[in-house]
Residue, then its C-alpha position, 0 to 999 in steps of 0.5 A: v494091266g490087272k486083267t491081262g499080260r498082253f501089253k509090253a507096257a502101259a501108262v496110267q495117268k491120275p489114276v483112282i487106285n483105291w476107291a475107299s482111299f479116294v473117296l475120303t481124300a479127293d476133292a468131292t468126297g460127299f459127291f463121289y461116295r453119296y453118288w457113285f456107291p450105295a454107302p460110305p467105305w466103311e460100311d461097304p469096304q468089300g464094294y469099294w475094294a472090288r472097284s479098285p484096281l489096287s486089288l488086282v495089283g498081284k497079277v500085273t506083269t506089265p511095265t507100268l508108268v504112273v503119271t499124277g500132278e502134284l497138285d491134282y485134288r481130284t485124284p490125289m497124288s496117294e493115289s498114284e503112290q499107292y499103286y507105284q509102292a505096290l507094283r514095286l512090292r511086286q517087282v514090276d518095272t514101274l516109274l512114278v512121275r510128278v508133274p510139279g505144279a500141275p493140277h488134274a488137267l497135268d498140262r496147265r503149262p506147256s512145259q508140263l505137257a511136254a514133259r509128260v509126253a516125253y517120259i510116256l513116249a520114253w517109257f513105251g520106247k524102253h518097252g519095245g512100242t513104237 
């Protein structure tokens, strides 16, 4: 959504929004920075920023739903919160859905799956999707 305005709406689930903060807060810090980047974030801030969707938020106009499990240690809640707040500052229609008790899979229980799907369907319904 930071590269095109062609969609009526978008839904992002358990996103990585800022690669530097992700690498430093996720559950496998040593793995992520060692195997996915040539250096830690403080040695290559531009490299991390260039890969971060947050760097494109200034171009987002698409209404965007952001969904993450509150117990997600792979893509921590703070990633979704950053994107949600940035979209709000830009006055882009957005909604943050925190799935209570949900890990990275987002649907440990059937009620979590049902709630997540209901939010996504309602979001697209609100914005002209079918």
